[in-house]
N, C-alpha and C positions, 0 to 999 in steps of 0.2 A: 216260473219256467215256461209255461204256456204264453204268457204275455210277452215274454222275451222272443219266443218262436215267431209269434204273430209280427213283432216288430221287424225282425229280420226278413220275414217274407214280404211284409209291406215295403221295406226299403229295397228289396230285390225287384219289386214290381215297379217302383218309381224309377230305379235305375234302368231297368228294361225299356220302360215307357220313354224315358229320356233319350236312350240310344235309338229307339225307333223312330222318334221325331226327328233327332239329328239327322239319322240316315236318310229320311224322307225328304227333309229340307235340302240336304246336299244334293240328293237325286234330281230335285226340282232345279237346281242351278243356284239355290240360295247359299250365298257364302258366309255361313254362320260364324266362322272363325274370324273373318274380316269385320263382321259386325261387332262381335264381342270385343275385338282389339279397339274399334272406334269407340265403343262405350267406355272401356276401362282405361284406355291410355290417353285419350285426347282430354285436355284441360278445357278447351273451347271448342264449339262447334264450328263447321266451316262458314265462312262469310262471303256475301256477295260484294265484289269489288267493282264491276263494271257492267254495263249494257250497251252493246253495239248494234246499230241498225244498218242493214244493206238493202236499199231500194233498188229494185231490179226490173228491167224490162221484160215482161214474161210473154212476149209475142202478141197476144191478144188482150192482154190485162197487165197491170202493174202489181208486183209482188213485194213484200217486205219481209226480210229474213232478220232474225233476232238472235244474237249471241250473248249469253249471259255467262260472265266469267266469275271464278271464285278465287280466294286467296290460296287454295290448294292446287290450283292448276287445272281443276276439273272444270269443264265448260259445258253448257248446254245449247241446243238449237231449238229455235221456236220460229213461228211465222204468224204473220198478221196481215190481213189485206181485205179491204171491201172496196170493190171497183168504184173509182172516183172519189174516194175519201182517204187516200193513201197518205197524203201530207199531214192531214189531221191525225191519222193513226200513228204516224211516226212521232209527232210531237208529244203525243199522250204517252206513248212508250217511254219517252225520256222524262216525263212527269212521274211515271211510276218508278223509274230508276231512282229518283230522290229518295222515295220511301224505302227501297229495297237495299240500298247500299249499306253495308255493314251487318245485315240481317242473314239469319241462317235460311238457305234455300230450301231445306227440307220441311220447313214449316208451311206447307202449301195451302192448307185450308184457312190457316190463320191470316196468311197474307191475302188470299182471295177475297175472304169475307171482309177483312179491314178495307181493303181498295174499293170493293164494291159497296158495302153498306155505309161507309163513310163518305161515299160520294153523294152529295145531295141531289144532283141533276141525274136521275137514273130511272128506268134503264136507259141506256144510250149505246148506239151502235159502235161509236168510236172508242168509249171506254172499254166495252167489252171485247172488241177485237184486239185491242193493245193488251189487256188483261189475259186474254186467251193466248196469245202469242208468247208472253213472257211465261205463263203457267206451263206451257209445253216444254220450255226451256228448262224449268224448275223439275219437272217430271224426268227430262233427260238427265239432269244432273243426279238425281236421286237414284235413278236406275244404275248410272255409272259408278257412283260411290258405293252401291250394294253389289256391283258386278252382276246384275241381272236384267233381262228385258223388262221393259215397263209393264207388259201385260201379267207378268208374275206378280207385281205389286197390286195389280187391280182384280185379283182373284184367279189368276192362272188362264190357261187356254181351254175355254169350253169349245172352241173350234180350232182345229188343226191347221186350217187354211181359210183365207177369206175370199168368198165369191164376189165377183165385180161385175158391173155392167159397163158397157162402152158407150159413153156420152161423146157426141161430136164425131162419130164415125163417118158422118156425110162430108166432113171437111177435114182439110190438113193445112199446114202453114203455106202450101203452095197452090192448092186447088180445092174445090168444093163442088157439091152437087148443084146442077143449075136447071136440070130438067126432071121430070118425074122418072124417067128411065135411069137417070144418073142415081136416083136414091136405091133402086133395085140392084144396080151393078155394085155399088159401094156397100150395101147391106151384105151381099154375098161375100165381099171381100173381107168384111169385119167377122163373118161367121168363120171364114177360113182362117183367119187368125186366132180362132180359138174361143171367141165370145159367143155366149148362148143368150145374152140379154143385150138388147139395143134400145137405146132412148134417143128421141128426137122431138122436135116441135115442128109438126107438119104445117103449121100456120105461119112458120118463120119467113118463108119467101113471099107470101102475100102481105106481110107486115100488119096483120089483123090486130085490131085493139078494140076492146071493150064488147063491140057488137059484131058478130060474125054474119057477114053477107052470104048469100047462096052461092056465089062464085067462089068465095073463099072456102066455104065449107065443102063444096064439090073438090076443090083442089086438094083439101087436107084428107078427105075421105079416099080419094083416089091414090094419095101418096101412101096412105097405110095400106091400101089394098095391094099395091104394086110391091111394097117390101115384105108383105105377109106372103104374096105369091112367090117371091124371090127366095125367102129363107125357110118357108114351110111351117108347118104347124107346132114344131117342137122348139123353135125359138121363140123367146118372149119378147114382146113389144112393149115398151115403156113410153107413154105419151106425155110429153112435156107440154104445158100450157102457159107456163111462165106468169101466172098470176095476174092475167090481165083481162079476163072476161066477166061480164056480168053473170049473175047466179042463173038466170034463164037460159042464156046462151050455153053456158057451160053445161047445163043439163042436156040441152038439145044435142050439142056436140058429142057428149058422151053417149047418148043413145044412138047417134048415128054410126059411132065406132064399135058398139058392142058385138057386132057380127064378127069382127077380127079378133076378139077375145084378148085384149090388152091385159098385161100383167098389173098395170095401174095407170091412172091419170095424175099428173102432178100439178099442184098449185092451180086448180081449175078456175078460181075466182081471185078478185084482187085482194091483196092482204089487208086492206083496210075495211073489206066486207066484215060482218060480224061472224063469230064462230057459229051462231045459229044458222046462218046462210050457208056455211059450208057444210054443216050437218045435213041441211036440206039437200044439197048437191049428192052428198053420200047416200042418202035414203032414196034418191031418184034414179040410180043406175046400179046396174050389176058390176060395173068395173070398180075395184078398190080405189079409194081415193087416198092419196099420199100429199102431205103438206109439212111444213115447218121449217123451211131454210131461212125465212126471215123472222122468226119467232125468237124472242129473246129470254133467256134463262128458264129454269124449271117454273117459275111463277107465270110465265107467258104460255107454258104449255098446259098447265093443269085443267083449263077450261077446255081444251080440245079433246083431253081424255074424259072428262067428266060428261060432257055432252056428245060423246062418241061421234066426233066430227070426222075423224080420220081413221083409216084402216091401217095406215103405215105412217110413222113418225120420221120426219127427215130433218132433225136438227142439223145446223152447220156449226162445226166446231168453234168457229171464231165468232160467230153471231151469238151463240148461246152462252159462250163464257169459257170454254176450255174443256180440257179431259175430264175433270172432277165433274163438271156440270153435266157433261154428256152422259157420263155414267148414271147420274141420279134422274136424268130425263128418261134413259132407257129403262130404268128400274121402275119409273112411273108408268110408262108405257106397258111394261110386262104386266103390271097389275091389272091393267085393262085389256090385257091379251091384244095389244097393238104391236104391229111389226116394227122393227127398227132398221132403217135404211138411210145412213147418214148422207147429207148432200156434201158436195165439194166441188169448187170451182177455181181452187188456188194451186199452190205448189206442192212439192214432194214432202216437205216437213209436216204440213197438214195431214196428207194422206198417210204418211208414216205414223202419226199419232193415232188416226182413225183406225189403223190396222191393229193397234194395241187395244184400243177400246173394244173394237169389233171381236177380237179374239176371245175376250172375256165376258161377252154380253150374250145371254142365252136366246134372246128373242131377235137376234140379228136375222135379216132376210138377205140383204145384199148390200154392196158398197159401191157408191158411184166412182168412176174413174174417167178421166179424159185421156184417151189413148194418143190422140194427136200431140200430147204435151211430151212424149218420149224424147224428142231431139232435145228439148229444154232440160229434161232431167240428165240426159248424157252430158250436156255442157256443164252444169254446176255441181254435180254430184260425183264424189269420190269413188263410191260403191254402187253396184246395181240394185239399190233397193229404194222405195218399193217398185217392182216391175211384175206386171201381171204376166201369167203363162196359162194358156189353156182356160181363161176365164177366171183364174184364181190368183191371189197373192199369197205366197209362202210366209210363214211367221219369221221374223228376224231372230237370230241367235246371239247377236251382239248385245252388250249391255245398254242401257238406256233406250232412246227411241230407235236406234240402229242406224241413224243417218249420219253422214259426215259430208259437209259442203266445202267446195273449193272457194276460199275467200278471194283469190286473185279473179277468179272467174265472175264473181258476184259484183265485183267493183268495175267489170267491164262494160256493163250495160245499164246506165242509170235510168231513172223514170222516164216513160214517154207517154204522155196523156193522150188519149184517143177520143174522137167524136163518138158519142154513142154510150160511152162509159163515165162520162161526166154528168154534171147536173142539168137535167132538162132535156136530155137528148135520145134516150134509148130507143123508143118506139117510132120516132121520127126519122130525121135525116141520119142520126146515128146508127140506126138498124140497118139502113142501106149500105152506109160506109163499112159497117162491121161485116155484112155479108159478101161484100165485094173482095174482101181480103184473099 
């Protein structure tokens, strides 16, 4: 009799627990009934049937958008692009297509590891860019098939909205800062738009490379001073160095700028310098050092954390390998108490993917955003996401990544290669050509 009562009580607890879990899942947006139906009623998993690419003229760089289609009519959007390598990226995407046709799009880890680990020549920018772009689309499909935003599948929202900084506030598709005074005026304009973090490269106009002469250093220091005076002490200044200085010159430059209290210095030395050299720069300045946009995969990052070479990790979603890989890198950074501030220089699908990663990442500091790209977003996107307001991007509520692109618009502006973004031209003639746009 007593044992029977215990069993009834235990069954009631199990039922109550099941009801509680189901209610919590439903409240979080998780469609439990749809998932059960998919498990019980489907004889076969969804299959990938095609991958389409859309090369696009992205104003100041080329973009590649990816659409992965399935036999159930659900599709996902991705994006892959590395300036000057886009034809190779597109070809690699279609090599990946041969492997994925007929396979279940939900097996993301299996596909990523198979394609990466079974590629003999690795790590490689082209492979990782293509792989990351396709993987974004697979996450988009998974979210849509379960009727939830992707961040729900990555652990849920740790952050209710994503803080962003304005990169390229000093130029637009039609104009740019040409004098030191212009920088001050445009900085004020960016703050008036709601941004509280501004990033720029004060050595951009002189075209400085490797070694910083006194004249170039005076220009850069005066530029930072003018911007600081224009926006006040409450606005954060983020100093880009574009990975082109020697360690000694980077240290000297950082010390010259310390009085203006920058939020960080980014990529202070050449990416082919040793991690030890970067750690020496970090230990030689009070300004936090950020880096990582050209580092490939979690295996590329572990030494940066082990040697405490950075205070802020800046992986780029396509260079590092995609959404899953970014989450793993963020977790590695958290173990070392390193902040997470993802790099971005491409288009809206990559930004949208980062919003989902950022939302579920405890050690997120801030997300990069190119505000001058807003006209491009308005041209190719059907819905206004991701769009910053008052320095933040709100989380999407639609399933998947929450982005929908206009295919007709994507076919209207094909690739347009530009001097400065192709092989061998960035800091020479290409830099001047780019700056004159």
